[in-house]
ROMINU-293627 format. One record per atom (N, C-alpha, C, O): x, y, z; residue in three letters. Coordinates in steps of 0.001 Angstrom, whole numbers, plus 500000, padded with zeros to 6 digits. Last residue first. Example, Ala and Ser with C-alpha at 12.3 -4.5 7.8 and 13.67 -1.06 7.14 Angstrom:
ROMINU-293627
512850497750507080SER
513670498940507140SER
512900500030507870SER
513409501138508039SER
513190494310507800ALA
512300495500507800ALA
513200496700507800ALA
514236496681508465ALA
END
This chain:
ROMINU-293627
454845554241478078LYS
453979553191478784LYS
452664553743479013LYS
451799553068479571LYS
456383556223477074GLN
455663555490476284GLN
454663554552476748GLN
453772554103476027GLN
457789557029479298ARG
456780557863478950ARG
455769557210477923ARG
454582557531477875ARG
459689554753479565MET
458691555033480755MET
457472555893480302MET
456340555665480729MET
461106555304477330LEU
460346554081477591LEU
459302554124478588LEU
458196553600478453LEU
462472557625478067ARG
461467557682476901ARG
460622556311477029ARG
459415556366476791ARG
463896556842480211ASP
463014557855480346ASP
461951557890479244ASP
460765558137479460ASP
465523555060478863VAL
464545554639479925VAL
463455555546480078VAL
462276555191480087VAL
467027556891477173ILE
466292555689476692ILE
465170555246477503ILE
464046555061477036ILE
468335558431479255PRO
467506558949478159PRO
466509557923477599PRO
465297558139477589PRO
469927556477480770GLU
468844557427481207GLU
467851557881480200GLU
466643557695480348GLU
471977555009479794CYS
470568554463479686CYS
469560555529480001CYS
468427555467479522CYS
474411556544480103LEU
473885555863478792LEU
472559555606478730LEU
471923555916477723LEU
474146557228482730GLY
474177558207481710GLY
473816557757480318GLY
473108558387479533GLY
474429554731483881ALA
473288555567484095ALA
473081556613483030ALA
471982556828482520ALA
476949554040483063VAL
475742553205482575VAL
474540554070482819VAL
473668554116481952VAL
478500555891484480ALA
478445555784482963ALA
477239555079482463ALA
476590555519481515ALA
477871555294487110VAL
477580556676486595VAL
477509556574485044VAL
476593557097484409VAL
478969552670487302LEU
477576552968487364LEU
477143554230486945LEU
476037554309486409LEU
481740553296486761HIS
481004552293485896HIS
479412552539486076HIS
478676552596485092HIS
482299555075488855GLU
482463555584487514GLU
481552554539486551GLU
480766554973485708GLU
482127553351491059ALA
481140554284490926ALA
481101554950489563ALA
480030555359489114ALA
484378551772490632VAL
483049551131490568VAL
482014552241490297VAL
481148552101489434VAL
486449553762490920GLU
486219553060489602GLU
484793552411489505GLU
484121552489488477GLU
486100554734493462GLU
485805555487492413GLU
485561554811491004GLU
484734555170490165GLU
486887552280494820LEU
485390552788495022LEU
485089553799493869LEU
483984553774493329LEU
489665552310494089PHE
488644551097493833PHE
487341551607493960PHE
486589551295493037PHE
490423554685495261THR
490447554423493592THR
489497553279493193THR
488736553283492225THR
490358554236497807SER
489317555140497415SER
489334555094495838SER
488339555440495201SER
490599551352499666ASP
491150552062498422ASP
490162552899497790ASP
489178552388497257ASP
489370550105501752LYS
490322551131502067LYS
490680551849500934LYS
491092552995501111LYS
487578548044500844TYR
487583548724502233TYR
488188549980502415TYR
487680550861503109TYR
488518547173498528LEU
487230547725498509LEU
486943548591499953LEU
486222549584500054LEU
491018546322499360ARG
491057547446498431ARG
489751548051498544ARG
489668549275498651ARG
490315543997501046TRP
490989545172501537TRP
490960546418500715TRP
490885547508501282TRP
489008542432499050LEU
488273542979500210LEU
488901544246500848LEU
488285545274501128LEU
491296541942497553VAL
490254542676496903VAL
489439543250498176VAL
489252544462498275VAL
492850540211499317GLU
493409541558498938GLU
492294542491498257GLU
492380543711498398GLU
490886538252499755PRO
491198539136500853PRO
491910540203500456PRO
491750541237501105PRO
488318537655497251LYS
489808537526497688LYS
490108538494498849LYS
489512539571498837LYS
485872538211496310ARG
486086537258497593ARG
487458537225498047ARG
487738536791499165ARG
485483539462493898TRP
485648540282495216TRP
485714539495496372TRP
485615540061497461TRP
486587539227490847ASP
486114538388491999ASP
486547539249493226ASP
487690539633493475ASP
487267541503489110SER
485936540436488753SER
485529539816489847SER
484321539714490058SER
488067544836489747GLU
488274543351490023GLU
487110542565489650GLU
485987543004489896GLU
487507547301488631PRO
488833547198489434PRO
489086545587489625PRO
490235545145489647PRO
487252545305485817SER
488155546340486627SER
487266547082487327SER
486271547535486761SER
485459543737484894ARG
486937543274484877ARG
487776544187485662ARG
488875543859486107ARG
482264542607485184MET
483185543604485598MET
484645542984485448MET
484916541854485854MET
480224542208482465THR
480999541481483474THR
482183542413483773THR
482924542900482919THR
477080543690481965ILE
478633543859481728ILE
479312543145483015ILE
479074543381484200ILE
474181543774480462LYS
474856543375481622LYS
476238543244481170LYS
476519542732480086LYS
471143545306479684ALA
472529545508479453ALA
473285545004480623ALA
473176545586481702ALA
468830544342480577ASP
468802544854479284ASP
470329544995478761ASP
470643544816477584ASP
468337541313482552TRP
469230542410482171TRP
468981542942480762TRP
468917542152479821TRP
466779539183482845TRP
466574540211483822TRP
467409541501483569TRP
467248542544484204TRP
467764537599480598LYS
466387537761480967LYS
465997539001481936LYS
464990539682481745LYS
470179539636478958GLN
469623538431479480GLN
468318538665480043GLN
467783539773479998GLN
472441541072476599ALA
471210541177477309ALA
470797539669477800ALA
471054538672477126ALA
475915542256477188ASP
474934541460476545ASP
473498541592477284ASP
473396542128478387ASP
478935543899476422ALA
477729543848477248ALA
476781542834476447ALA
476896542647475235ALA
481412544241475347SER
481109542949475524SER
479536542894476310SER
479098541821476724SER
481769547070475344ARG
481604546520474162ARG
480968545068474222ARG
480161544688473373ARG
482640548786477319TYR
481379547860477577TYR
481007547191476296TYR
479863546745476216TYR
484554550561476853SER
484814549575477808SER
483788548398477994SER
483985547355478616SER
483444552395474871GLU
484659551410474517GLU
485008550427475608GLU
485738549480475313GLU
479986552210474402HIS
481111552674475063HIS
482283551738475125HIS
482180550537475376HIS
478259550896472729LYS
479066551893472173LYS
480246552499472971LYS
481205553101472489LYS
476876549220474596GLN
478035548691473697GLN
478784549683472973GLN
479916549393472584GLN
474815550967475331VAL
475925550524476303VAL
477073550021475619VAL
478200550342475994VAL
473296551063472979ALA
474007552444473644ALA
475065552145474535ALA
476084552833474604ALA
472538548558472720ARG
473373549073471640ARG
474118550363472391ARG
475331550566472348ARG
470842548333474912LEU
471993547258474646LEU
473077547942473687LEU
474289547863473887LEU
468900550211474370VAL
469683550192475515VAL
471041549457475345VAL
472135549953475612VAL
467793548923472089GLU
468491550385471999GLU
469310550531473319GLU
470441551010473225GLU
466748546692472880LEU
467893546636472031LEU
468659547981471882LEU
469855548103471619LEU
465439546003475685SER
465408547120474897SER
466794546946474145SER
467853547054474763SER
463394542979476247ASN
464683543688476458ASN
464816544850475409ASN
464319544669474298ASN
459794543453476112PRO
460976542725475852PRO
462234543616476323PRO
462104544777476712PRO
457223543344478531ARG
458079544131477692ARG
459484543375477334ARG
460155542795478188ARG
455716541746479953ARG
455444541716478584ARG
456382542563477834ARG
456378542539476604ARG
456369542161482652PRO
456334540787482134PRO
456249540664480656PRO
456639539640480096PRO
457340544155484605THR
457452544375483155THR
457239543021482481THR
458091542770481629THR
457573543167487176ARG
456888544419486890ARG
456635544791485535ARG
455803545658485268ARG
459139541033486763GLU
457864540870487504GLU
457030542041487346GLU
455806541914487380GLU
461517542141485679THR
460659541392484810THR
459359541144485523THR
458389541038484772THR
462984544775486140ALA
462189544205487123ALA
461266543204486145ALA
460156543668485885ALA
466323544956484760ARG
465058545207484600ARG
464097544296485501ARG
464396543107485608ARG
469374546664484931LEU
468542545558485360LEU
467139545916485246LEU
466742547032485579LEU
472163547584483254LEU
470802548027483515LEU
469899546746483681LEU
469708545935482775LEU
475083546899485249GLY
474491547260483965GLY
473082547731484275GLY
472802548211485373GLY
477614544430486369PHE
476915545759486454PHE
476169545995485197PHE
476501545417484162PHE
479064541923488266VAL
478413542329487099VAL
477863543761487284VAL
477695544176488431VAL
481512539430489387MET
480825540797489684MET
480222541361488309MET
480900541242487288MET
481703536432490722HIS
481486536914489406HIS
480709538383489380HIS
479481538462489356HIS
481890536212493442GLU
482947535612492663GLU
482940536316491173GLU
483959536674490582GLU
479863536783494949ALA
480765537937494648ALA
481872537390493898ALA
482836538131493708ALA
478253534571495023PHE
478884534903496214PHE
479920535980496035PHE
480800536109496886PHE
477348534554492153ARG
478090533480492769ARG
478954533970494063ARG
480170533785494125ARG
477412538124491748GLY
477066536879491386GLY
477964535780492095GLY
479088536024492535GLY
476403540938492514PHE
477391540130493191PHE
477033538816492873PHE
476312538249493694PHE
475852543890490520GLY
475469542593490940GLY
476706541656491544GLY
477833541690491049GLY
474687546849490445LEU
475948546270490597LEU
475529544928491331LEU
475005544865492442LEU
472423548618488176ALA
472717547742489376ALA
474221547289489246ALA
474862547337488196ALA
469926550654487601VAL
471161550518487379VAL
471983549865488403VAL
472249550470489442VAL
466638549441487001LYS
467650549980488021LYS
469065549856487351LYS
469266548927486569LYS
463189549731486185TYR
464583549626485702TYR
465483550158486864TYR
465164551119487565TYR
461000549908487922GLN
460888548754486739GLN
462381548652486084GLN
462734547616485522GLN
460745551613489689ARG
461421550384490032ARG
461256549372489024ARG
461357548164489237ARG
459615553957488290ARG
458798553149489143ARG
459347551714489484ARG
458585550751489561ARG
461014555905486916TRP
461154554613486475TRP
460337553613487351TRP
460436552419487069TRP
460737558185488488ALA
459968558027487377ALA
460124556697486718ALA
459251556404485901ALA
463012557913490341PRO
461547557526490805PRO
460649557332489675PRO
459813556432489743PRO
465783556005489027LYS
465083557266489151LYS
463484556915489562LYS
462871555910489200LYS
467976554018490725GLY
467165554285489610GLY
466341555595489990GLY
466305556088491117GLY
470554551499491748ILE
469972553061491673ILE
468887553106490504ILE
468924552363489524ILE
471385548804493860ALA
470871549394492539ALA
470462550814492768ALA
470081551228493863ALA
473310545769494529TYR
472865547230494933TYR
472451547949493613TYR
473002547769492527TYR
472541542406495255TRP
472908543476494241TRP
472656544842494991TRP
471877544940495939TRP
473435538701495179ALA
473119539941495808ALA
473180541165494971ALA
473850541072493943ALA
473516535437495288TRP
473222536502494327TRP
472753537739495325TRP
471811537648496113TRP
474125533538497332HIS
474491533274496006HIS
474482534514495003HIS
475278534608494070HIS
475296535218500454ASP
474198534559499470ASP
474710534439498099ASP
475636535151497710ASP
477780536082500967VAL
477032535246501883VAL
476102534433501094VAL
476105533202501061VAL
478785538083499295LEU
479778537090499909LEU
479055536072500805LEU
479744535228501376LEU
475982540309499941PRO
477153539833499171PRO
478102539022500002PRO
478232539207501212PRO
472972539033501082ARG
473991539589501509ARG
475231539214500604ARG
475547538032500468ARG
469515539956500014GLN
470692539037500136GLN
471917539821500406GLN
472024541007500091GLN
467786541988499706ASP
467783541277500916ASP
468974540497501077ASP
469458540353502199ASP
469380544692497729SER
468783543469497926SER
468768542812499252SER
469731543046499982SER
468785548111497858PHE
469710546992498106PHE
468828545715498358PHE
467798545696499033PHE
468613551250496349GLU
467944550022496795GLU
468952548907496967GLU
469913548835496201GLU
468062554691495987PHE
468885553626496140PHE
468244552298496829PHE
467447552380497764PHE
467108557196493428GLU
466713556201494660GLU
467705555112494645GLU
468160554633493607GLU
468123560534492477TRP
468047559025492246TRP
467606558201493605TRP
467812558667494725TRP
468536563111493159GLY
467209562713493041GLY
467010561131492692GLY
465903560594492646GLY
471724563351491461LYS
470599563915492384LYS
469290563439492157LYS
468888563345490998LYS
474333561816491350LEU
473006561530490751LEU
471822562114491593LEU
471088561416492293LEU
476518562719492833ARG
476531562686491480ARG
475233562493490702ARG
475078562946489568ARG
475682562254495493ARG
476354563678495178ARG
476139563744493536ARG
475636564744493023ARG
475121559640495329LYS
474107560671495734LYS
474437562041495485LYS
473580562902495288LYS
477488558331495117LEU
476619558499493816LEU
475510559618494133LEU
475092560378493260LEU
478736558852497528GLY
479265559448496475GLY
478341559360495241GLY
478406560245494387GLY
476869557274499132GLU
477170558600499525GLU
477715559457498261GLU
477244560561497988GLU
477191554798498181GLU
475782555333498002GLU
476108556977498144GLU
475646557802497356GLU
479903554216498687LEU
479398554111497275LEU
478101554932497110LEU
477901555637496120LEU
479855554194501501ARG
480687555211500659ARG
480194555339499234ARG
480091556431498674ARG
478149551859501772ASN
477632553312502351ASN
478627554224501744ASN
478081555272501397ASN
479621549974500470ARG
478312550345500049ARG
477827551711500492ARG
477241552521499774ARG
481920549826502170PHE
481969550115500898PHE
480686550539500317PHE
480721551554499622PHE
480562549077504618SER
481396550207504539SER
481642550799503029SER
481573551997502753SER
479709546372503813ASP
478865547446504135ASP
479359548776504191ASP
478602549672503816ASP
482211545155503257VAL
481482545440502235VAL
480406546541502557VAL
480191547471501780VAL
483177545166505957MET
483971545837504939MET
483171546059503701MET
483388547089503063MET
481253543725507284GLU
481565545069507681GLU
482347545835506755GLU
482238547061506719GLU
481619541291506264ASN
480329541961505905ASN
480501543542506357ASN
479897544445505778ASN
484075540627507324ARG
483961540673505870ARG
482786541546505540ARG
482871542424504681ARG
483516540485510026ALA
484402541513509452ALA
484329541816508022ALA
484472542937507536ALA
481769538441509955ASN
481289539733510399ASN
482174540745509914ASN
481731541785509427ASN
483269536238509140PRO
482104536645508432PRO
481528538074508841PRO
480875538743508040PRO
485603536248511216TRP
485682536578509744TRP
484505536852509025TRP
484614537756508196TRP
485062535399513767ALA
484980536922513487ALA
484960537188511889ALA
484402538162511382ALA
485290532535513786GLU
483955533122514059GLU
483857534736513668GLU
482800535265513327GLU
488026532368512893ASN
486942531840512060ASN
485625532458512416ASN
484880532876511529ASN
489352533684515085VAL
489313534199513647VAL
488158533611512787VAL
487451534322512073VAL
488779531766517129ALA
488192533112517129ALA
488263533875515784ALA
487342534606515419ALA
489905529541516049SER
488662529594516192SER
487904530933516321SER
486806531210515838SER
492669530559516116ALA
491992529988514916ALA
490513530140515019ALA
489898530795514177ALA
492924530763518978ILE
493065531892517978ILE
492436531658516779ILE
491652532505516350ILE
492571528078519825GLN
491726529014520264GLN
491685530407519382GLN
490648531024519137GLN
494812527104518456LEU
493580526575518103LEU
492480527624518727LEU
491530527937518010LEU
496835528563520069ASN
496791528732518626ASN
495367528277518110ASN
494764529047517362ASN
496439527244522531LYS
496244528779522329LYS
495985529169520793LYS
495101529933520405LYS
497168524623522170GLU
495614524921522400GLU
495386526452522204GLU
494315526887521781GLU
499372524383519330SER
499089524702520614SER
497688524745520856SER
496936524890519892SER
499643523459516672GLN
500793523465517365GLN
500386523734518922GLN
501148523253519760GLN
497573523573514940LEU
497787522200515751LEU
499013522282516654LEU
499378521310517315LEU
497854526007513751ILE
496727525617514616ILE
496898524500515389ILE
496378524447516504ILE
500336525661512308PHE
500269526608513297PHE
498990526384514452PHE
499098526537515668PHE
499473523705510466ASN
500589523419511412ASN
500614524416512507ASN
500913524019513634ASN
497647525163509005ARG
497264524036509739ARG
498237523676510712ARG
497833523328511822ARG
499410527020507859ILE
498359527609508737ILE
497829526332509627ILE
497613526474510831ILE
501371525559506387PRO
501809526299507509PRO
500648526766508468PRO
500842526893509677PRO
501405522349505496ASP
500446523509505299ASP
500682524277506666ASP
500338523856507770ASP
503008519960503474SER
503063520933504471SER
502175522074504411SER
502137522764503392SER
501508517078502777ILE
501890518240502128ILE
501830519225503388ILE
500871519303504155ILE
502477513827502943ILE
501734514840503659ILE
502342516169503121ILE
503562516313503041ILE
502113511374500406PRO
502999512251501362PRO
502041513336501858PRO
501009513665501274PRO
500342508452500755THR
500211509742500172THR
501144510660501019THR
500979510717502238THR
501662505207500518ARG
501273506296501474ARG
501288507562500515ARG
502127507681499622ARG
500638502206499102MET
501388503367498989MET
500839504560499949MET
499631504765500064MET
500986498890499966MET
499924500022499916MET
500819501296499982MET
501669501399500866MET
END
């Protein structure tokens, strides 16, 4: 019978070294979800604060799901005249492994309205958003590549918590999509 060699794991070795180290590991494990949520909540609050200065009169909405904890969560902004039918959204897909943004459509409020090809084309004209596509809930959905596509990594969490350029880049994406979509959605809402 062949033995599988034991691969050295410094963290495991540290934990198994003493009872005190085991207690430290347990405390870190218990505190980690709350610390992570606090970082994301801080980011969301700062993002909202900055967007309110730039998008006067827009409404902010947050899903009941929690980023990094639930499979899908989102933050969204929209104009009151859009009656929550359309939202410029930041989506945390697959527990924030797959970050997206774009124009989200509330299909339960607009069951007969097809995706707006005009919205998609307007977004795709932006040099950074040419890869935008439409899906059931999205008139224009863009996979976030920058500042980061996977927000679960500790170094990314630290950046979203402390790095103002990270925050500004995300805000710029949302403001850009809002600017591209606003006149089209305003017109769609008047036609209804």
